[in-house]
N, C-alpha and C positions, 0 to 999 in steps of 0.2 A: 672315786663317783664324783668328784670336781672334772677330772682329766676326761671320763665320759658323758657328763652335762655340760664341757665345754663344745666337744667334737657336735652334739647332738642341735646343742644353740647353732654355731658357726653353719653348718646344714642346711638347716630352715633357713635361718638366715639369707641364706643365696640360693635358696629357693623359691622364696620371698621376693627379693632381688628381680630374678625374673631374667636377670644377664645370659644364664646358662642354661641351659635342654637338661631338668632336673635329674632323669638317667641320671649325665655325669656328675652332676652335684651329690647323687647317696650313693653311687659307686665311689667316691673318693671320701666321703665321710666313714664305708665301709673299711677302707682298705685304710683308714687310719689310723679307728678302732683295734684292726692288726698290724699293725705297724709301732705303734703306742705299746700295745700290749696291754691293753686292756680284756681281748680274746685272740687267742688264738684261731690258728686258721680252722679248724677242726669243732671249735668252740662257737667259731661267729657261724660256719654253717649249717649247727644246730639250729639254730639262731629263725633261719627262714624254714616257712613253713610253708613248706611245698604241696600245698594240697590246695593252697589260692592259689600257688604259680597253674597248677594244672588245671584246672579249674577256670578260669583267665586264657590260658592258650586253647585248652577245649574249644568252650566261647567264642575266641574270633577266629576260631578253624570252622567253626558249622557255618557262623555267620557270613563268613568270603565264602565258601560256595552257595549258599544258599542264593546271596543278593545274588551270583549270578543267571537268575533265574526270573529278575524281574518282580518277585512277589513283592516285595517293597515300594516299587513302583506301582504296578497293580492297586495295593491298600489304597496307597493315596488319591491317586484317580479315584476309586470306586469311591472315596472318604467326600470331594469334592465332587461327584456328579450326586450321591442322597443328598447330597446340600443342594442338588438342582441348582449350583452356580452362585447360590445366595452368598457374599463373603461373611457376616456372621454366622450363617450354619457352620461353613466352611474351616470356620477359625475353631468352634467348638468338638467337629467330627474328627482336625488334624491334632486337637490335645488329643483326644480320646483315645484318638488310635497311637499317638507319639505312647503316651501312658500303658497301655497295654502292652505294647513293642517290647517298652523298654523293664515291664516288669517278667515279658518270657525272653530277653533275648540281657542285655541292661543298657545299661541309657547313653553312654557314646557312641555304642555301635548307632544304636536309634536314630538318634540326629544325622549321623555323616550320610544315612538313608535317607531321611526324612525334609532333611533343608532341601536338597539341591530341588526332588520333586517340586515340595510351596514353592522356592522364588519361580520353579515354571508356571508354574499356575497364578499364584498371585500380577507377574507379571502379564499376565494372558487376560486379568481382569481391572488390570489400571487401578489396583489398591494398596496403601503404601504397606510396605512385607514386616517394617521393625515389630508393629504385633505380633502378627504370624510365627516370624521367631525367637522372640522373649518367648510368648504365651509358651512354646516348644521347650525352650531350658526347663521351666518348671514343669509342665508334663512329663518331662522325663527321669527329672528326681522327685518326682512326685511320687510318678507310676513305679520307679529305682526302688522305690523303699519298699514297698507289699511282699519283694520277693529276695529267698537267698543271692538270686543273680543278676537279680539288676540295678546295682548300686553296688562298686569299689569296697565299699566300707563296710556292706553289710557281708559281702563275704569275707571281708576280714573276718567278721566279727564273732559269725557263723563258723570260721574254719578254727579258729585259736580259744573260743567260747565252747565249742562240743555242741552246736543248734543246728537243727536239721533244717530244711526246707520245707516240711508240714508246719516247723513252731515260727518261719519267719510269717509265712498267708496264714494262721491263727491267731497270729499275736498282733501281728503288721495292717496288714490285708483290712479289716475293718475300717478304721483311722482314717488308711488312708485314701476308701471310697469318700469318706466325709469330706476328707481334706481336699480329692478333687472337687468336689461339687462347688464347694465352697469356691476353690480358685474359679475354677467354670465361671460364676456367676460372677466375682468380681474383675475377671478380663471383657465379661462382656459390657458391664456397665462401665467400664473402663477406656473400651475400643472399639467395641464385636458392636454395637448402635450406631456406632457411627458412621463405617463399612459400607459404601454406595460403589457396586457397578454399576456399568450400560449395558443394556438389553443384548445389546452388541456382542461385549466381552465377554458377556455371560451364555454366550451361544457359543462361542468360540472352545471354552470350556469344557460346556455338555457335549461338543461335536470332538472328544477326545478316547481314544479306546481304552480302556481299563484291559482288554481282552490284550491286545497288540503289543502292552507292555511286557506282559508272557513271553521273553527269549527263549526257554528250550520247559517245552510242558513236561517232558517227560522228569528232569532235574529239581523243579519245583514238585513233582510225585511225591521223590524218593526225599528231601531237602523236608517237604512234614511229613513225613511218615519220621524219619527219623530224628527229629525236632521233637513228636510227638511219642517217638523209646525216651528218648532223654529225659525229657519233664515228667514218663511217670520213670523213669531213675530214680529221678532226684523222689517222688512223689513218696519211694516206695522204698530210698537208702538202708533207710533202719531198717524195717527186717531183712532183708538182701544180705549187712552188715557192709555194703559200700559206702563210699567217701563218696564226696562232690565231682573231683579229682579223675578218678577212674571210670565212674559216670562220663563227664563232660568228654575225656580223651577217647574214650572206646564209642565212644560217638559220632566223634571226629573222623577215629578211623574210618567205623561202618562209611560213612559218607563222604571220605575219599577213596577208600575201593569201590562202591558205586560209582562216581564218578569216574575211574581209573582206568577199573576190568578192562572197557572192549576196546582201549587205547591201546595202540603201539607201544614199548619201549620207552622210547624217543618221546615219545609226547607225555608219557607217565609222567617223566622225571620235567619235563618245562609245568605240565599242572601243576605239580607239585608245589615247585621251586613256586611258582604266582602264588599259592595258595600260603605258601610258607609265608611267602612275602606281602602278606596282607596285615599277620597280622603285627599285631602294633606293642612291637620290641622293647618300643622305648619303656612302656608304660610295665613291661612284665620286670626289667631289669632296673629300672626304677622302684620296684616292690622287693627285687632282691638286695640290693646294699640298702631300703631304707629297713628291711627284716632286721639288717645286720646292727646297725648304727642304734637301736631300742633294741635289739640286743643286748647289747656295749652295755649302755644308761638302767637296764633292767639287773644285769651281772654287777655294776656299779653300786645299786643297791640306793641311786634316789626316787624310782620309782615306789619302792617300798614305804619311803619319808611320808612324800608326798597321802601315799595310802591313809598316812596312820595321821599323819594331819586332816587331810579331807573327812577322816571317821568324828576329830577329837572337832574342827569346826561342825558338824554337822550336829553333835550329841548324841553321835553313833542312833538314831534314827535314819529309819533306810529311807522312808517319802523324799525325810529332806536335804537326804544324798540322790535320789531320781530328782527330783524336781534340779535343784544343784548342775546333775551333769546333763538333762536335758538344756537347760537356760545354757549352761559354760558353753555345750555342743555349739549348739545354734549357732552363736555369736562368733565362735571366736572359728569356725566350721566360715561362717561366711566372710573370715578376714587371712586366714590359712587355707590352700586345699582342705579337701576334707581328708583324705586321706592317710599322706602326714600323721592328721592331728589322732584320727581313730587307732592309727598304729603304735601311738604313745600311751593311750588312753587303755588300750584294752589291756596289756599285764599291770596297768594299776588299778584301777576296778577288778581284778583278778587279786590284784595282793589284798584286796579290802573287805573278800571272802570267809576268813576267819572270825574275823569284828563281828561281824552279823551272821553268823553259825552254817555257815557251809557254802559249797557252791550255788546248792539249787537255789540257798535263801537268794543273791543277788541278783537272778534273770531279771528281775526288774528292772535292775539297774543296763542290762543291755538294750531292752529294747526303748528305755530313756537315747542312750549314746543313739543308737539305729537311727532314730527318730530326732532325734536334734540334730544330725555328725547330715544327714544325706537330707533334708529339709532343709538344713540353718547353709548346706551348701547354694541357694538359688537367692543368698542375701547380698552378696555381690557377682561381679563376673569376673574376680578369681576365685569364686568359694566350690564349684567341682567341674569336674574334668571336662562334661559335657558345657558348661558354658563357654569352657576359651576356643573348645570344637566351633559351638557354634557363632560364636561372635567372630572365629577368620573365614567360614565360610558365606559368613553375611557381608563380610568386610573385601571380600574378595570375588562377590559380588555388585560390589558398589551400597550399597547398605551399612553405613556408618551405625556400632558399636562403640558407646562414650562409656566409662568406668563410672563417672557423677551421673551420668544418667538413667541408667543400668539399673545402680544402687538405689537414686530416688523413688523408683517404682518397686521392685525388687525387695526393701529391706522393710518397708511396714507389710508389706506382703506373705514374709517368709514368718516376722513375727505372730501376723493372723494366727497361721496356718501349726504353729509350733503354741502359743494358746489355746487351740484347740486339742491337741495332744497332749498340753500341763491336763487340763479336763478329764481326758482317757482315762491318764495313766492314774490318776486318782482316784475316780472311782472303779477304776479297772482291779490297780495292784494299790494301793495302799490305804 
């Protein structure tokens, strides 16, 4: 227990230190678990949740191919024109677009696609880009909370706790709509109502053509059809007895077939190589390493010990445990990346099941963890992967993202969203 805990603490500390790539750190931590003797190689690989790995990889391939059609640029320009190029209206519609895409795809991919188009639009309007990028960070994390595939913590929870796509939609989507509405109001009061542009600048945006953003109409139709089938597959996964990874990888293979069958073999190889190159292998191998590190701690017995202590501290009351998980997840996910935090919490919560009457009885705790981790990621610049990606894209385009500035705005707004969720879980589950 002591050795596995030490490896976990050192791994987390180096990840937070942020001087080494987190995939390298996680893989070194996994190797240490095996070399020290906490796990053998066979046991280590049993700790990797391949369903999560398959789901992430499949969705990344789907988005990589779909992106080439120009559909995401189309949506951003369409939103700007629907708002009549009014900066306040664009701010609202881009947040809504980001939230919907984050729920249907995933929040990391969504910001990679939406942010560059947003920067182009705000430069035409000659308005400050920071409010738009900040708002899109929040919208991506809020929207991603609504579904199984929207945010990496949800993918982890769904796979390891045995919760399907419909369960996330039924239990989380209603409160996400409320949180998003409040978020839109806060952003408008903070920045939106003060944003102004000139008629000449607005005319430039109105002159943009959403249709010309569509680079490949045939690929667009194919992408929409396959994405529709994949989402339908997620909804019907339980009666079909299919895992999310099977659906995502199957959809990815089908879209790759449609994108390549008409080309000669050499072109196919080049195309497929490019598609696989777009997969975020850093994230994939980070998950692999992290699963092994956390499994080592689980085998060591620390998580069972902590679970028993948490049950004792809450007096065996499920509601108290739920509220503690909700708020602790929110605050801690703002301090450390929410992915490793959730990976550690899942086996801890599983260990609490016997004390509360079994796996079905603790289901409300999963929703508390999902809401706390996904929304808590909005609290600081390092709370979620999407935050860091937007900051990087912004700074590359001359938009500074300072940790303290972001936190002064983000942390209080995050606490508001968690307070709303507290009322929701209290009324619905406890």
